Backbone as CSV, one residue per row, in Angstrom:
resi,resn,N_x,N_y,N_z,CA_x,CA_y,CA_z,C_x,C_y,C_z
1,MET,11.102,-1.238,-10.388,11.006,-0.523,-11.656,10.173,-1.346,-12.630
2,ILE,9.260,-0.697,-13.340,8.499,-1.372,-14.385,8.702,-0.634,-15.705
3,PHE,8.340,-1.270,-16.779,8.622,-0.760,-18.110,10.123,-0.483,-18.240
4,SER,10.948,-1.333,-17.622,12.349,-0.973,-17.465,13.290,-1.567,-18.514
5,ILE,12.771,-2.390,-19.412,13.655,-2.977,-20.408,14.119,-1.908,-21.398
6,GLN,15.370,-1.995,-21.811,15.926,-1.009,-22.729,15.677,-1.471,-24.177
7,LEU,14.626,-0.988,-24.769,14.305,-1.342,-26.145,14.737,-0.202,-27.065
8,SER,15.523,-0.523,-28.059,16.083,0.493,-28.932,15.014,1.126,-29.810
9,ALA,15.155,2.433,-30.006,14.261,3.136,-30.927,14.415,2.588,-32.340
10,ASN,15.583,1.982,-32.618,15.810,1.389,-33.936,14.869,0.224,-34.201
11,ASN,14.334,-0.356,-33.132,13.379,-1.448,-33.285,11.933,-0.961,-33.293
12,GLY,11.748,0.334,-33.255,10.405,0.897,-33.346,9.681,1.044,-32.035
13,PHE,10.383,0.978,-30.911,9.744,1.100,-29.603,10.066,2.445,-28.957
14,GLY,9.038,3.048,-28.394,9.244,4.149,-27.466,9.083,3.590,-26.072
15,VAL,9.898,4.023,-25.125,9.918,3.404,-23.809,9.547,4.399,-22.714
16,LEU,8.574,4.031,-21.906,8.189,4.791,-20.718,8.682,4.024,-19.499
17,LYS,9.459,4.690,-18.643,9.961,4.052,-17.422,9.315,4.734,-16.223
18,LEU,8.825,3.922,-15.302,8.139,4.446,-14.126,8.860,4.050,-12.848
19,ASN,9.031,5.006,-11.947,9.457,4.680,-10.591,8.224,4.383,-9.756
20,LEU,8.294,3.345,-8.956,7.158,2.977,-8.126,7.040,3.912,-6.926
21,ARG,5.864,3.942,-6.329,5.603,4.796,-5.175,6.671,4.579,-4.096
22,GLY,7.258,5.669,-3.649,8.238,5.589,-2.571,9.659,5.340,-3.006
23,SER,9.910,5.216,-4.315,11.271,4.953,-4.777,11.642,5.941,-5.869
24,GLY,12.937,6.053,-6.119,13.395,6.930,-7.178,13.426,8.392,-6.783
25,SER,13.639,9.228,-7.784,13.843,10.656,-7.538,12.595,11.383,-7.061
26,ALA,11.419,10.795,-7.269,10.170,11.437,-6.846,9.703,10.934,-5.482
27,ARG,10.611,10.348,-4.709,10.264,9.812,-3.392,9.565,10.850,-2.520
28,TYR,10.018,12.093,-2.561,9.476,13.129,-1.687,8.023,13.483,-2.014
29,LEU,7.540,13.052,-3.162,6.158,13.336,-3.555,5.177,12.292,-3.030
30,ALA,5.695,11.149,-2.574,4.825,10.024,-2.222,4.791,9.780,-0.726
31,LYS,3.644,9.341,-0.251,3.503,8.858,1.117,3.474,7.339,1.077
32,GLY,4.262,6.709,1.925,4.278,5.258,1.950,5.092,4.663,0.825
33,ASN,5.004,3.340,0.678,5.777,2.583,-0.298,4.851,1.806,-1.227
34,TYR,5.445,1.282,-2.282,4.705,0.430,-3.209,4.463,-0.937,-2.571
35,CYS,3.612,-1.728,-3.204,3.433,-3.124,-2.822,3.218,-3.938,-4.088
36,ALA,3.104,-5.243,-3.945,2.957,-6.108,-5.120,1.618,-5.918,-5.816
37,ARG,0.683,-5.254,-5.137,-0.624,-5.013,-5.749,-0.996,-3.533,-5.639
38,CYS,-0.051,-2.687,-6.015,-0.338,-1.246,-6.038,-0.959,-0.881,-7.383
39,SER,-2.002,-1.611,-7.728,-2.617,-1.508,-9.057,-3.183,-0.123,-9.341
40,SER,-3.723,0.539,-8.327,-4.330,1.850,-8.548,-3.296,2.843,-9.073
41,ASP,-2.074,2.770,-8.549,-1.013,3.660,-9.026,-0.687,3.381,-10.488
42,VAL,-0.504,2.113,-10.812,-0.081,1.731,-12.160,-1.176,1.999,-13.183
43,ILE,-2.410,1.645,-12.847,-3.523,1.858,-13.781,-3.704,3.340,-14.070
44,SER,-3.589,4.178,-13.037,-3.713,5.631,-13.233,-2.622,6.141,-14.162
45,ALA,-1.386,5.661,-13.957,-0.264,6.108,-14.779,-0.443,5.675,-16.237
46,ILE,-0.863,4.429,-16.449,-1.024,3.931,-17.810,-2.185,4.629,-18.516
47,ASN,-3.292,4.840,-17.803,-4.423,5.544,-18.411,-4.055,6.976,-18.791
48,TYR,-3.262,7.630,-17.923,-2.800,8.985,-18.231,-1.911,8.966,-19.460
49,PHE,-1.038,7.961,-19.540,-0.141,7.836,-20.682,-0.932,7.590,-21.969
50,LYS,-1.969,6.773,-21.877,-2.808,6.516,-23.058,-3.465,7.796,-23.559
51,LYS,-3.965,8.608,-22.632,-4.590,9.879,-23.022,-3.568,10.802,-23.672
52,PHE,-2.347,10.792,-23.123,-1.285,11.648,-23.660,-0.943,11.270,-25.094
53,ILE,-0.718,9.980,-25.339,-0.326,9.585,-26.684,-1.490,9.722,-27.658
54,ASN,-2.723,9.586,-27.162,-3.888,9.776,-28.037,-3.987,11.224,-28.504
55,LEU,-3.589,12.151,-27.627,-3.626,13.569,-27.985,-2.443,13.956,-28.859
56,GLU,-1.255,13.461,-28.490,-0.041,13.881,-29.175,0.178,13.159,-30.504
57,PHE,-0.290,11.919,-30.598,0.006,11.116,-31.784,-1.262,10.523,-32.389
58,LYS,-2.357,11.278,-32.311,-3.651,10.725,-32.742,-3.664,10.316,-34.214
59,ASP,-2.988,11.081,-35.084,-2.975,10.721,-36.504,-2.190,9.445,-36.743
60,LEU,-1.057,9.319,-36.054,-0.235,8.121,-36.194,-0.957,6.893,-35.662
61,ILE,-1.671,7.050,-34.542,-2.397,5.939,-33.943,-3.519,5.467,-34.861
62,LYS,-4.212,6.399,-35.492,-5.292,6.030,-36.407,-4.760,5.192,-37.565
63,MET,-3.559,5.504,-37.998,-2.988,4.784,-39.144,-2.425,3.425,-38.742
64,ASN,-1.858,3.342,-37.544,-1.117,2.134,-37.184,-1.689,1.365,-35.994
65,ASN,-2.680,1.927,-35.310,-3.259,1.273,-34.137,-2.160,0.841,-33.165
66,LEU,-1.369,1.813,-32.697,-0.197,1.525,-31.879,-0.572,0.812,-30.584
67,PRO,0.069,-0.308,-30.284,-0.195,-1.044,-29.040,0.647,-0.500,-27.885
68,ILE,0.233,-0.825,-26.673,1.006,-0.492,-25.475,1.350,-1.789,-24.765
69,TYR,2.645,-2.041,-24.636,3.121,-3.254,-23.997,3.737,-2.932,-22.634
70,GLY,3.749,-3.916,-21.760,4.393,-3.781,-20.466,5.500,-4.801,-20.318
71,VAL,6.594,-4.384,-19.692,7.702,-5.280,-19.381,8.080,-5.044,-17.927
72,GLY,8.045,-6.093,-17.121,8.373,-5.954,-15.711,9.437,-6.940,-15.288
73,LEU,10.454,-6.438,-14.594,11.505,-7.282,-14.056,11.245,-7.522,-12.581
74,SER,11.354,-8.775,-12.160,11.160,-9.154,-10.759,9.769,-8.702,-10.284
75,LEU,9.704,-7.975,-9.163,8.398,-7.579,-8.624,7.661,-6.631,-9.565
76,GLY,8.404,-5.949,-10.436,7.745,-5.087,-11.417,6.789,-5.865,-12.308
77,GLY,7.158,-7.099,-12.665,6.268,-7.939,-13.464,5.044,-8.349,-12.675
78,THR,5.228,-8.658,-11.402,4.106,-9.006,-10.529,3.117,-7.855,-10.437
79,ILE,3.640,-6.653,-10.282,2.795,-5.460,-10.160,2.004,-5.218,-11.445
80,LEU,2.667,-5.340,-12.576,1.966,-5.142,-13.852,0.906,-6.218,-14.074
81,LEU,1.224,-7.452,-13.720,0.264,-8.544,-13.879,-0.948,-8.319,-12.984
82,ASN,-0.721,-7.934,-11.734,-1.841,-7.636,-10.837,-2.672,-6.462,-11.352
83,SER,-2.008,-5.478,-11.938,-2.729,-4.324,-12.478,-3.643,-4.743,-13.623
84,CYS,-3.171,-5.650,-14.466,-4.022,-6.173,-15.551,-5.210,-6.931,-14.984
85,LEU,-4.980,-7.697,-13.921,-6.059,-8.478,-13.298,-7.069,-7.576,-12.597
86,ASP,-6.615,-6.431,-12.104,-7.501,-5.513,-11.384,-8.193,-4.519,-12.293
87,TYR,-7.747,-4.417,-13.530,-8.293,-3.415,-14.439,-9.740,-3.742,-14.769
88,ASP,-10.600,-2.767,-14.625,-12.035,-2.966,-14.864,-12.519,-1.911,-15.837
89,GLU,-12.677,-2.284,-17.071,-13.098,-1.363,-18.120,-14.394,-1.877,-18.738
90,ASN,-15.413,-1.029,-18.730,-16.739,-1.440,-19.219,-16.713,-1.891,-20.675
91,LYS,-15.804,-1.345,-21.452,-15.763,-1.663,-22.871,-15.081,-3.010,-23.134
92,GLY,-14.609,-3.654,-22.099,-13.898,-4.908,-22.286,-12.460,-4.705,-22.738
93,GLU,-11.985,-3.473,-22.672,-10.623,-3.161,-23.084,-9.629,-3.674,-22.049
94,LYS,-8.500,-4.182,-22.509,-7.439,-4.642,-21.614,-6.507,-3.479,-21.282
95,LEU,-5.882,-3.556,-20.126,-4.966,-2.493,-19.715,-3.772,-2.410,-20.658
96,LEU,-3.221,-3.564,-21.054,-2.060,-3.629,-21.931,-2.345,-4.563,-23.098
97,ASP,-1.594,-4.390,-24.161,-1.748,-5.252,-25.336,-0.803,-6.441,-25.310
98,GLY,0.121,-6.436,-24.387,1.057,-7.530,-24.200,1.851,-7.268,-22.940
99,LEU,2.298,-8.335,-22.268,3.035,-8.166,-21.020,4.101,-9.254,-20.893
100,ALA,5.328,-8.839,-20.622,6.428,-9.761,-20.374,6.871,-9.638,-18.925
101,CYS,6.973,-10.770,-18.230,7.401,-10.809,-16.830,8.689,-11.626,-16.747
102,VAL,9.745,-11.010,-16.239,11.053,-11.655,-16.157,11.433,-11.852,-14.690
103,SER,11.610,-13.094,-14.295,11.969,-13.442,-12.909,10.969,-12.871,-11.903
104,SER,9.697,-12.900,-12.250,8.671,-12.265,-11.421,8.026,-13.258,-10.452
105,PRO,7.922,-12.892,-9.171,7.251,-13.774,-8.197,5.743,-13.807,-8.431
106,LEU,5.205,-15.010,-8.548,3.762,-15.181,-8.701,3.121,-15.636,-7.399
107,ASP,3.929,-16.151,-6.483,3.473,-16.587,-5.161,4.366,-15.894,-4.120
108,LEU,3.847,-14.853,-3.484,4.655,-14.018,-2.601,5.133,-14.764,-1.363
109,SER,4.323,-15.643,-0.832,4.697,-16.351,0.380,5.914,-17.242,0.148
110,SER,5.904,-18.002,-0.949,7.036,-18.875,-1.231,8.290,-18.063,-1.524
111,CYS,8.109,-16.903,-2.139,9.232,-16.020,-2.422,9.828,-15.475,-1.125
112,SER,8.975,-15.048,-0.208,9.423,-14.511,1.069,10.189,-15.563,1.866
113,LEU,9.678,-16.783,1.880,10.355,-17.867,2.594,11.708,-18.190,1.962
114,CYS,11.782,-18.096,0.651,13.028,-18.385,-0.049,14.084,-17.336,0.280
115,ILE,13.681,-16.083,0.341,14.613,-15.004,0.642,15.181,-15.154,2.049
116,GLU,14.422,-15.783,2.946,14.877,-15.939,4.322,15.859,-17.100,4.511
117,LYS,16.152,-17.839,3.461,17.131,-18.919,3.569,18.507,-18.334,3.895
118,SER,19.305,-19.104,4.600,20.612,-18.625,5.065,21.514,-18.165,3.923
119,ARG,21.403,-18.797,2.773,22.247,-18.423,1.635,21.948,-17.012,1.145
120,ASN,20.757,-16.502,1.473,20.339,-15.175,1.014,20.468,-14.105,2.092
121,TYR,21.219,-14.386,3.134,21.331,-13.463,4.263,21.802,-12.073,3.825
122,ILE,22.867,-12.025,3.029,23.432,-10.737,2.616,22.454,-9.980,1.734
123,TYR,21.801,-10.710,0.801,20.837,-10.047,-0.088,19.663,-9.481,0.711
124,GLN,19.121,-10.269,1.632,17.979,-9.794,2.406,18.371,-8.568,3.238
125,LYS,19.562,-8.588,3.818,20.029,-7.451,4.605,20.142,-6.207,3.742
126,TRP,20.681,-6.364,2.525,20.818,-5.238,1.592,19.452,-4.696,1.176
127,LEU,18.536,-5.605,0.803,17.216,-5.186,0.359,16.438,-4.534,1.492
128,LEU,16.512,-5.106,2.676,15.806,-4.550,3.822,16.335,-3.156,4.160
129,HIS,17.637,-2.972,4.035,18.230,-1.657,4.277,17.649,-0.620,3.320
130,ARG,17.499,-0.997,2.056,16.918,-0.082,1.066,15.461,0.236,1.396
131,LEU,14.706,-0.781,1.784,13.300,-0.566,2.121,13.147,0.333,3.341
132,LYS,13.991,0.136,4.335,13.952,0.990,5.525,14.239,2.439,5.153
133,ASN,15.235,2.643,4.312,15.599,4.001,3.923,14.463,4.708,3.203
134,GLN,13.656,3.946,2.471,12.529,4.552,1.766,11.452,5.047,2.725
135,LEU,11.478,4.579,3.953,10.466,4.977,4.926,10.864,6.204,5.740
136,TRP,12.124,6.580,5.725,12.567,7.626,6.641,11.885,8.973,6.394
137,ASP,11.426,9.224,5.187,10.825,10.521,4.883,9.374,10.635,5.328
138,GLY,8.770,9.553,5.722,7.375,9.607,6.150,6.640,8.346,5.766
139,PHE,5.656,7.976,6.551,4.912,6.750,6.279,3.425,7.034,6.405
140,ASN,2.722,6.978,5.285,1.298,7.315,5.246,1.062,8.677,5.891
141,ASP,0.138,8.793,6.809,-0.180,10.082,7.407,0.358,10.211,8.826
142,GLU,1.390,9.429,9.135,1.922,9.445,10.485,2.983,10.516,10.692
143,GLY,3.206,11.348,9.669,4.150,12.438,9.825,5.571,12.028,9.525
144,LYS,6.478,12.949,9.748,7.886,12.688,9.510,8.429,11.674,10.523
145,ILE,9.028,10.625,10.000,9.531,9.580,10.883,10.641,10.105,11.791
146,LEU,11.430,11.027,11.280,12.510,11.567,12.093,11.981,12.262,13.345
147,ASN,10.711,12.666,13.326,10.100,13.308,14.493,9.226,12.340,15.277
148,ASN,9.285,11.073,14.921,8.450,10.066,15.566,9.352,8.932,16.045
149,GLU,9.855,9.057,17.279,10.838,8.111,17.795,10.272,6.697,17.873
150,GLN,8.988,6.564,18.199,8.380,5.236,18.294,8.408,4.535,16.944
151,LEU,8.104,5.288,15.895,8.100,4.716,14.555,9.526,4.409,14.087
152,ARG,10.468,5.243,14.465,11.862,4.997,14.119,12.343,3.679,14.731
153,LYS,11.996,3.443,15.968,12.382,2.198,16.635,11.731,1.002,15.954
154,LYS,10.506,1.178,15.519,9.787,0.103,14.835,10.502,-0.276,13.536
155,ILE,10.973,0.725,12.827,11.679,0.468,11.571,13.032,-0.184,11.831
156,ARG,13.770,0.340,12.805,15.094,-0.203,13.099,15.037,-1.662,13.554
157,SER,13.929,-2.053,14.162,13.825,-3.408,14.709,13.533,-4.469,13.661
158,LEU,13.199,-4.071,12.450,12.846,-5.030,11.406,14.034,-5.923,11.056
159,LYS,13.785,-7.225,10.981,14.847,-8.197,10.726,14.701,-8.952,9.411
160,SER,13.549,-8.866,8.763,13.321,-9.644,7.541,12.331,-8.931,6.636
161,ILE,12.295,-9.338,5.374,11.324,-8.797,4.426,9.911,-9.157,4.864
162,ARG,9.747,-10.370,5.373,8.425,-10.810,5.840,7.930,-9.904,6.967
163,GLU,8.824,-9.540,7.882,8.447,-8.662,8.985,8.138,-7.253,8.471
164,PHE,8.889,-6.802,7.485,8.614,-5.504,6.862,7.219,-5.495,6.249
165,ASP,6.892,-6.556,5.526,5.564,-6.650,4.900,4.456,-6.729,5.950
166,GLN,4.725,-7.437,7.037,3.722,-7.599,8.088,3.419,-6.282,8.792
167,LYS,4.460,-5.521,9.113,4.281,-4.325,9.929,4.035,-3.053,9.123
168,PHE,4.422,-3.059,7.847,4.287,-1.840,7.057,3.496,-2.039,5.761
169,THR,3.957,-2.954,4.908,3.329,-3.080,3.592,1.859,-3.458,3.681
170,ALA,1.552,-4.543,4.371,0.171,-5.030,4.440,-0.787,-4.001,5.035
171,PRO,-0.524,-3.431,6.218,-1.471,-2.472,6.785,-1.596,-1.183,5.983
172,SER,-0.498,-0.723,5.387,-0.566,0.546,4.656,-1.378,0.432,3.376
173,TRP,-1.551,-0.788,2.846,-2.346,-0.979,1.631,-3.705,-1.613,1.923
174,GLY,-4.104,-1.647,3.190,-5.453,-2.079,3.543,-5.667,-3.562,3.664
175,PHE,-4.590,-4.357,3.746,-4.753,-5.796,3.920,-4.886,-6.125,5.410
176,ASN,-5.649,-7.153,5.722,-5.956,-7.488,7.112,-4.777,-8.083,7.867
177,SER,-3.875,-8.708,7.148,-2.742,-9.373,7.780,-1.687,-9.659,6.719
178,LEU,-0.552,-10.160,7.157,0.488,-10.554,6.214,-0.018,-11.645,5.282
179,GLU,-0.696,-12.637,5.848,-1.209,-13.739,5.033,-2.241,-13.241,4.028
180,ASP,-3.084,-12.306,4.461,-4.092,-11.726,3.571,-3.418,-11.030,2.399
181,TYR,-2.352,-10.291,2.682,-1.606,-9.597,1.629,-0.959,-10.589,0.673
182,TYR,-0.278,-11.585,1.217,0.435,-12.529,0.362,-0.507,-13.324,-0.541
183,VAL,-1.687,-13.642,-0.049,-2.649,-14.380,-0.875,-3.274,-13.469,-1.933
184,LYS,-3.763,-12.307,-1.518,-4.497,-11.431,-2.433,-3.589,-10.729,-3.437
185,ALA,-2.305,-10.629,-3.137,-1.384,-9.967,-4.060,-0.546,-10.952,-4.859
186,SER,-0.829,-12.242,-4.735,-0.122,-13.264,-5.506,-0.922,-13.604,-6.759
187,PRO,-0.433,-13.249,-7.941,-1.193,-13.465,-9.176,-1.567,-14.914,-9.422
188,ILE,-0.769,-15.856,-8.935,-1.024,-17.263,-9.233,-2.394,-17.708,-8.745
189,PHE,-2.924,-17.057,-7.705,-4.226,-17.419,-7.158,-5.380,-16.692,-7.853
190,ARG,-5.074,-15.804,-8.778,-6.105,-14.959,-9.388,-6.248,-15.169,-10.888
191,ILE,-5.228,-15.752,-11.502,-5.212,-15.857,-12.958,-6.385,-16.672,-13.494
192,GLN,-6.673,-17.803,-12.864,-7.707,-18.715,-13.340,-9.048,-18.021,-13.547
193,ASN,-9.456,-17.202,-12.574,-10.780,-16.583,-12.615,-10.824,-15.274,-13.386
194,SER,-9.665,-14.750,-13.765,-9.646,-13.447,-14.450,-8.831,-13.507,-15.735
195,ILE,-8.744,-14.668,-16.336,-7.894,-14.857,-17.503,-8.300,-13.946,-18.668
196,LYS,-9.576,-13.608,-18.771,-10.051,-12.777,-19.879,-9.491,-11.362,-19.820
197,LYS,-9.059,-10.943,-18.651,-8.509,-9.591,-18.511,-7.059,-9.495,-18.981
198,LEU,-6.418,-10.646,-19.179,-4.990,-10.646,-19.471,-4.708,-10.575,-20.968
199,PRO,-3.656,-9.846,-21.338,-3.228,-9.826,-22.740,-2.344,-11.033,-23.031
200,GLN,-1.757,-11.087,-24.206,-0.724,-12.078,-24.486,0.421,-11.855,-23.504
201,MET,0.965,-12.958,-22.949,1.978,-12.825,-21.916,3.187,-13.716,-22.164
202,LEU,4.347,-13.203,-21.783,5.597,-13.950,-21.828,6.161,-14.021,-20.413
203,PHE,6.525,-15.232,-19.983,7.186,-15.429,-18.694,8.573,-16.008,-18.945
204,ILE,9.589,-15.406,-18.318,10.947,-15.932,-18.374,11.412,-16.141,-16.938
205,HIS,11.886,-17.356,-16.643,12.295,-17.661,-15.272,13.397,-18.715,-15.307
206,ALA,14.321,-18.622,-14.363,15.412,-19.590,-14.266,15.193,-20.521,-13.083
207,LYS,15.555,-21.779,-13.265,15.408,-22.754,-12.185,16.344,-22.462,-11.018
208,ASP,17.468,-21.805,-11.298,18.420,-21.514,-10.230,18.250,-20.113,-9.649
209,ASP,17.092,-19.517,-9.862,16.796,-18.212,-9.252,16.881,-18.362,-7.737
210,PRO,17.783,-17.648,-7.063,17.980,-17.854,-5.625,16.937,-17.183,-4.743
211,TRP,16.138,-16.291,-5.314,15.202,-15.498,-4.517,13.742,-15.756,-4.853
212,VAL,13.461,-16.082,-6.099,12.075,-16.282,-6.533,11.933,-17.698,-7.096
213,PRO,11.291,-18.613,-6.375,11.108,-19.981,-6.872,10.369,-19.994,-8.210
214,TYR,10.781,-20.893,-9.091,10.190,-20.942,-10.424,8.931,-21.815,-10.488
215,ASN,8.588,-22.511,-9.405,7.506,-23.501,-9.433,6.173,-22.926,-9.886
216,ALA,5.830,-21.737,-9.386,4.541,-21.140,-9.748,4.477,-20.857,-11.244
217,THR,5.583,-20.381,-11.810,5.630,-20.151,-13.257,5.531,-21.461,-14.008
218,LEU,6.226,-22.478,-13.519,6.171,-23.804,-14.143,4.744,-24.345,-14.149
219,ASN,3.989,-24.085,-13.102,2.616,-24.582,-13.003,1.691,-23.982,-14.059
220,LEU,2.114,-22.867,-14.666,1.298,-22.254,-15.720,1.542,-22.911,-17.077
221,ARG,2.623,-23.656,-17.174,2.957,-24.286,-18.455,1.878,-25.300,-18.836
222,GLY,1.423,-25.201,-20.059,0.370,-26.088,-20.538,-1.030,-25.542,-20.317
223,LYS,-1.136,-24.452,-19.542,-2.437,-23.829,-19.298,-2.545,-22.544,-20.120
224,PHE,-3.717,-22.280,-20.617,-3.970,-21.042,-21.361,-2.904,-20.833,-22.442
225,ILE,-2.658,-21.900,-23.220,-1.568,-21.863,-24.188,-1.793,-20.817,-25.276
226,ASP,-3.040,-20.369,-25.435,-3.299,-19.322,-26.416,-2.892,-17.949,-25.894
227,LYS,-2.593,-17.852,-24.590,-2.231,-16.565,-23.982,-0.798,-16.520,-23.489
228,PHE,-0.276,-17.632,-23.002,1.004,-17.630,-22.303,2.123,-18.271,-23.131
229,THR,3.263,-17.592,-23.175,4.500,-18.159,-23.681,5.457,-18.228,-22.502
230,ILE,5.982,-19.413,-22.193,6.761,-19.599,-20.974,8.129,-20.184,-21.294
231,PHE,9.186,-19.466,-20.893,10.561,-19.944,-21.017,11.121,-20.176,-19.620
232,ILE,11.476,-21.412,-19.318,12.118,-21.733,-18.044,13.479,-22.346,-18.357
233,THR,14.531,-21.689,-17.879,15.893,-22.100,-18.197,16.564,-22.754,-16.989
234,GLU,17.584,-23.533,-17.245,18.335,-24.162,-16.151,19.141,-23.127,-15.380
235,LYS,19.736,-22.182,-16.111,20.588,-21.173,-15.503,20.071,-19.771,-15.833
236,GLY,20.459,-18.833,-15.003,20.047,-17.448,-15.254,19.901,-16.648,-13.986
237,GLY,19.791,-17.364,-12.851,19.660,-16.654,-11.581,18.438,-15.754,-11.555
238,HIS,18.531,-14.671,-10.824,17.424,-13.718,-10.734,17.682,-12.559,-11.686
239,ASN,16.997,-12.598,-12.825,17.179,-11.584,-13.857,18.659,-11.443,-14.213
240,GLY,19.328,-12.582,-14.332,20.754,-12.561,-14.643,21.067,-13.351,-15.892
241,PHE,20.291,-13.153,-16.924,20.421,-13.945,-18.148,21.528,-13.339,-19.029
242,HIS,22.770,-13.501,-18.586,23.882,-12.809,-19.219,24.498,-13.620,-20.358
243,SER,24.989,-12.887,-21.339,25.737,-13.473,-22.441,26.789,-12.451,-22.865
244,ILE,27.608,-12.810,-23.817,28.654,-11.886,-24.279,28.042,-10.656,-24.949
245,ASN,26.781,-10.760,-25.352,26.102,-9.637,-26.010,25.185,-8.873,-25.071
246,GLY,25.291,-9.174,-23.772,24.429,-8.487,-22.821,23.403,-9.437,-22.230
247,CYS,22.308,-8.893,-21.775,21.251,-9.686,-21.150,20.362,-10.291,-22.238
248,TRP,20.471,-11.609,-22.443,19.749,-12.212,-23.564,18.246,-12.221,-23.364
249,SER,17.782,-12.106,-22.120,16.330,-12.060,-21.906,15.735,-10.794,-22.525
250,ASP,16.507,-9.702,-22.560,16.029,-8.479,-23.219,15.760,-8.738,-24.699
251,GLU,16.660,-9.498,-25.304,16.508,-9.811,-26.726,15.293,-10.708,-26.954
252,VAL,15.075,-11.666,-26.059,13.905,-12.544,-26.159,12.621,-11.725,-26.042
253,VAL,12.588,-10.817,-25.075,11.397,-9.978,-24.896,11.164,-9.116,-26.125
254,LYS,12.215,-8.503,-26.629,12.080,-7.653,-27.816,11.512,-8.435,-28.990
255,ASN,12.075,-9.606,-29.273,11.610,-10.417,-30.405,10.167,-10.887,-30.194
256,TRP,9.822,-11.196,-28.943,8.456,-11.637,-28.649,7.480,-10.493,-28.880
257,LEU,7.817,-9.292,-28.445,6.928,-8.144,-28.637,6.729,-7.843,-30.117
258,ILE,7.789,-7.993,-30.872,7.681,-7.755,-32.323,6.768,-8.793,-32.971
259,SER,6.752,-10.012,-32.421,6.015,-11.113,-33.048,4.525,-11.132,-32.728
260,ILE,4.103,-10.518,-31.637,2.685,-10.632,-31.267,1.826,-9.584,-31.962
């Protein structure tokens, strides 16, 4: 899920929430699944949204120059960041005016290896089960999986997220191999050469995140200080920044968006 933070209308935000390809209630409309670099889907959705608000709220926009911000949790932040890096606009316009990434993997390979640790066995099994279920309705142009016993066996045999990415995610999105996908869809390897495409950004990550190592985010600290605000906490797990008042990372994101 992207644009998924709950920002109150009392704070002046309108919120658009998007289900990624292959997930949510519109699953039956999509062929295949999302990936960490499904930028074409996201860019199309955001451009359509921009046209909509320009038509519906053109007078308000002229008066206030309303910005469009992105907030992504976990892989949603990775997807939004990749979409900003892939956005190509002749006018030099950025896809978003600000982007917050919470517990987002910047290096897919290290994240995949971390998920395969024995301590994450139950989580990987749960996540893999969800990913498999998203494929049952059809995969690309191969028809209904329920009518394709060979493909059904292929799905049932999957044992890890890495294997899922190797056999389904990478080939369905045109990558040559698992390694090709993990390198080309990892923002950490692309930021340096495409920094001008990025808006102001906020990264929030916990050192005790059991699924997404914080090292890649830490490596951004001190770089591009005019663009990046980075919070790395000792505790928080994976998008688990809980307090008695709810998820405090939501409050940090809200205050940061108001300030930029």
